[in-house]
N, C-alpha and C positions, 0 to 999 in steps of 0.2 A: 531371231535365228536367221542365218544366211540362207539364201535360196539354194536348194539342192542343185548339183551340177546336172546339165542335160543328160538324159539317159543315153542318147546316141554317143555323146562324148565319152562316157564311161565304157560303152561297148567298143569304141574305137581304141581307147587306151588299153583295154583288155586284149583286143586282137593283136595290136602291134607289140605290146609288151610280152604277151604270151608267146608270140612267134619268136621273138628274140631269145627268150629263156629256153624255148624248145630247141632252137638251133644250138645254143650254148651247151645244153645238156647232151644233145646228140653228138656234138663234137667231143665232149668229154667221154662219152660212151665208146666212141671210136678209138680214142686214146687208150682207154682201159682194155678193150679187146686186143689192141696191138701189143700192149704190155703183157697181157696174159698169153698171147700167142708166142711172144719171145720167151716167156718163162717155160712153156711147154717145149719149145724147140731147143732152148739152150740148157735147161736144167732137167727136162724129162717130165713125163706124166705123173710119176710118183711125187716128185718135188712140188709140182704144181698143185696136186691134191692136198699135200700137207700145208702149203702156203694158203690156199683158199679156205681150208678147214680152220686154221688158226685165225685168219682174217675175219671169218664169220664170228668167232668168239670175241675178237677185239671189237667188232661192231656192236655186239650185244652189250658188253661191259661199258663201252663208250657212252651209249645212250643213258645208262644208269648213272654214270659218273657226272653227266651234265646236270643232273637233278632237274631237268626240264627247263633250265635257264636259257638254253639255246632257243627253244620255242617261245618262251616268255619274252625274249628279246624283241621278237616281232611286234609285240604289244607295247612294252615299256620304252624301248628306244624311240619308236615312232611317236608314242604319246608325249614323252618328255621333250622331244625335239619340237613337236607342234606347239606345245605350251611354253617353249623356251625356258624350261625348268632345268637349267644347266647343272646346278648342284646335284639333283637327283639323277640326271643322265650320267654325270661323271661317276657318281656313287654306284649306280647299277653296273656300269662297265667294269669298274674296279672289283666289286663284289662278285660279279658273274664269272670273270676270268679267274679270280682267286679261288673261289669254291670249286670250279671245274678242275683246276690244276691240282688242288689239294686232294680231292676225292680220287681223281684218276691216279695220282702218284701213289696214294695209299693202296688202291686196288691193284696196281701193277706190282707193288712190293709184295703184297700178299700172294698174288699169283706166282710171282717169281720164286718165293720161298717154298710154296707148295710144289712147284715143278722140281726144284732141287731136291726136295724130300722124296719125291716119287720118281726120280730119274731112273732108278733101276727097273721100274715097271713100264717105262716108256722107251720107244726107240730113240736112238741118238738124234736122228733127224727131226723127229717131232718135238723132243724136249728142247733142242736148240732153237727151233722155230718159235716155240712158245716163249722162250726167254727173249728172243729178238722182238716178239710181239709185245712184250712188256715195255720195251723202249718206245714202240709205236703208240701204245694206248694213251699215255698222257698228252703226247704231242697232238695226236689226231683229235682228242677230246677238246682241247683248248682251241684248235683250229676250227672245229665245228661251231663252238660258241661264238668265236670272233666273226666267222662268216655270217652267222645269223644276225649279229649286231650290225654288220655292214648292210645286210638286207633290210634291217629295221630303219636304216637311213634312206631307204628307197633306192639303193644302188644295187640292183639285182645282178647286173653283169659283173660288177666288181666283186660281189660276194661269191660268184660261181667260178671265176677264172682261176684263182689259186687252188681251190679244193677240187673242183670237178673237171677242170680242163688242163691246167698246167701240171698238176701233180701226176696224173697217169702218163702224160707225154714225157715229162722229165724222167719218170721212172723207166720208161721204155728206152730213152736215150742213155740213161745210166747203165742199164743192163747190157745194151749193145756195146757200150764202151768197155765195160768190165770184162765181158766175154770175148771181145774182139781185140783191140789194141793192148789191153792190159793182160789178157790171157788167163783170167781167173776162172776156175771151175765153179759154176753156180750151183748152190744148194738152196733148199727152201729157207734155211736160216739166213743165208747171205742175202737172198732176195728180200726177206723181211727186214733185215738190217738196212739195206739200201732204201727200202720204202720208208723206214723211219727217218733216215737222213734227208730224203727228198721232202718229206712232210714237214720236217723242221724248217727247211728253207721256205716252204710255202707259208708256214706259220709266221715267220718273220715278215714276209711280204704282206700278209693279211693284217698284222698288227700295224704296219706302216700305213696301209690303206685306211684302216679304221681311224687312226690318229689324224691323218691328213683330212679325213672327211668331217671331223668335228669342227664346229665353229670356234673361233678364238675364245669366246666367252666360256665355252664348255671346257676347253683345255686349261683355262686359268682358274676355274671354279674349284672350291673345296667340296669334295664329295659328301653328299648326305646319304647315309646308309639306312635303308628300310628293309633289312635282310629278311625279317619275319614275313613281311608282306610279299616280297618277291618270291621267296621260297614257297609260301603258302599258295600262291597262284600257280607256281611252276610245277609243284608236285603232281597234281592231277594230270597235267600235260605229260609229264615224264612217264607216268604209269601207262597212259595211252600209247605214247611213242614207243616205250620199251616193249609193250606187248605186241604192237603192230610190227616192230622190227623182229621180235621173236617169231612171230608168225611167218615172216619172210625168210628166217634163217633156220627154223626148226627142221625143215626138210633136209637142208644141207648138213646140219649137225648130226641128225639121227642117221642119215645115210653113212656119214663118216664113222659113227659109232657102231652101226649094225653091219654095214656092207664093207666099209673100208674107205680110207681117205682118197684113194685113186678114183673110186666111183663117185665120191662127193665132188671131185674136181670136174668130172664130166657133167654131173647134174648142175653144178654151179655155173658152168658155161651156158647151159640151156637157160637157167634162171636169169643170168646176166643179159642174154639176148632177148628173152621175153620181157624184161624190164624196159626195153626200148619202147614197147607199146604203152607203157605207163607214163612215159615222159610227157606226153601232152597234158595229162592231168596234173603232174608235178609242176610243169611250167605254168599252167593256168593258176594253180594255187599261189604261186609266188606273186602274182599280180592281183588276184581277186580277193585276198584276205582283207585288205583295208576297205575294199568296196562292200563286202558283206557287212562289216561293222558299220559303215557309213549309212547304208540303207536301213539297217536294223535300228540304229540310233535315231534316225529320222522317222521311224515307223512307216516308211514308204514300202508297204507290202507289195503293191503292184509293181513298183520299180524293181524290187528285189526279185520277184518271181520272173519278170522279164529278163533280168540280167542272168539269173541262175539257169533258166531254160536255154538262153543263147549260149552261155558258157558250156553247159553240158553237151548240147548238140554239136557245138564246134569241136569240143574235145573228142567226142565219140567218132566224128567223121575222120579227124586226123589220126586217131588211134586205129581205126579200121584200115586206113591206107597204110599206116606203119606196119600193122599186123600182116597185111598181104606181102609187103616188101620183105619183112623178116622171114616169113614162111617160105618165100621163093628163094631167098638168098641163103637160108640156113644150111641146106645140104652142102653148099660150097664152103661155107665158113667152118662147119663141123669137120669136113674132110680135111681142111687145111691144118687142123689141130692134130689129126691122126685118125686111123681107123677105129680106135677105141672110143672116140667121141661121137661117131656116127649114130650109135644107138640112142643118143640123147634127143633125136628129132621128135619122137612121139611125146616124151615128157614136155619138150619145148612147145609143141602144138597145144597141149592141154593147158600149160601155163599162159600161153597167149590168149586162149579163150577166157581164162580168168581175168586177164588184164582188160579185155574188152568189156566184160561185165562190170569191172571196177570203174571204167571210164563212163559207161552208160548210166551208172548209179549216181554220178555227180560227186561233188566234193563234200560228202555228207559229214565226215569227221571234221574237216576244216570248218564247215559252217557251224557245227555245234561248239567247237572250241572258240571261234571268234565271237560267239554270241553268248558266252558265259554258261555254256552247258557242258563243260569239260567232264564233269562227274558221270553224266549219262553216257558219254562216249567211252569213258574208262570202264564202266560196268559192262557195256556191250563188248568191248575189246577183251576184257578178262574172260568172259564166257567163250568167245570164239577162239581165243588163244588156247584155252584148255581143250576145246574141241579139236583144234589143229594138232596139238601134241598127241591126243588120243588117236585120231585118225592116222597120223603118220606112223605112230608106234604099231598100230594094227596092220596097216597096209604095206609098209616097206618090207617086212619079212616075207610077205606073200607075193607082192608084185614089183618089188624093187623100185627103180626110178619112176616107173609109171605110177605106182602106188603113191609115191611121195607127191607127184604132180597132181594126182586126183585129190588127195587129202588137202593139199594147200589151196587148190582151186575151190573145193567145196566149202572149206572154212572161210575163205575170203568172200565167197558169194553170200554166205550166211551173215557175215559182218555187214556187208553193204545193204542187204535187205532189212536187217534190224534197224540200222541207223537211218535208212531212208524213211522208214515208217515213223521213227521218232521225230525226224525233222518235220514231217508233214503234221504229226499230231501236236507238236509243241509250238512250231513256228507258223503253221499254216502254209508252208511252202512245199511245192512238189519238186524235189531236186533231180529226178531222173530224166532221161532223154525223152520220155513221154510228155513231160511238162504237166500243166494243169492250171486251174484258176487259183489265185491267192486266197487263202482262208479256208479252202475246202479241207475238211477233216480236222480243222483246228478244234482242240479241246481245252477247256480252262485248266490251267496248271499254275500253281502258285509260284513255280520257279521259271515260268516261261520267259520272263524278261530278265530277271536278276539272278537266276541260278540259285 
């Protein structure tokens, strides 16, 4: 067996790569806020609320449509590339894109037919926006899968540029052009249609990036299909990912259903700004996933503990600084959207606190997933997702946006605590900012290594 890489080298790679991913995500978030500000200014708060509400539903359906093959791409694309198994690499790419496109198209068709059948019970603006969202759903689903395949090639920046950076910036430019020189009156449905068109352009660019990143041998290979294996590994991942996303969108969806889509727009802006505090952890996960697997495969528990503690503490410090900047700048950003959005500051502060807890808990879900413990993460996520729905349904009617923020933060904290305990019990690793000695709390578990 080859000697393991020096620990300091891995820490340096994590620091430099994570910083690049964080800057890229922050730039994309800035583009998204700019696009959302233009929607409010050019189309109005009601149209913005309808657009955000339907976009939340698109995100939920998109995760299910991938069947978890986007997350599985991080494992299989990297594995087949390392082994130079070009037939299976080509087969996975073909099957993954094909399944995602087929499922998403079927889902979009079903949603579109249902919307047409219920058109009389929905407002014209909402029904039109849903139909436009049906165009966006399959395009965005395939783009997500392709982006994760590019990331599996260890091309993190190339995977982020089309989806997270160029897409919101191009949407903002398109909206400014449509409302300015072209003189179009923007509605929620038109904004959603423009989003679908922009996303289609980004999909074509991503497909080109994926293809050009493949070795010539992979391009020329006849694909070997192991669909049952790939889907079998991916399904537990999609359950966890879907429920985690649902936890992040339940508050927006229930506010839209209980209070109204205009209120969901205000809350969605607060949620979007609070998510900036979570970017350090997301950026770290893009770099640390293969390192988790590497240390675990080598049974280097000391090295894994050292790396995890360094990563969690680094992420927490950056998240805390980001939180301070967000809270200081939030009053000015919310005011720029209009007086109706200023009431979102208190929910924003509560959501920021939840993001700090998330960062301080460490990459618990990612650690379990990369170490063949997907089912444990799925069970914990199922429990906390149900808790999240119950708390939101109970607290939104009484406390409005503040109740939604409290419910989301409470359920997210419960998820982190449960998984942190499972990581320590099963892997002997302390994932939180407090750190610890490797092996403390380790209990025999027949699935601890092989799941």
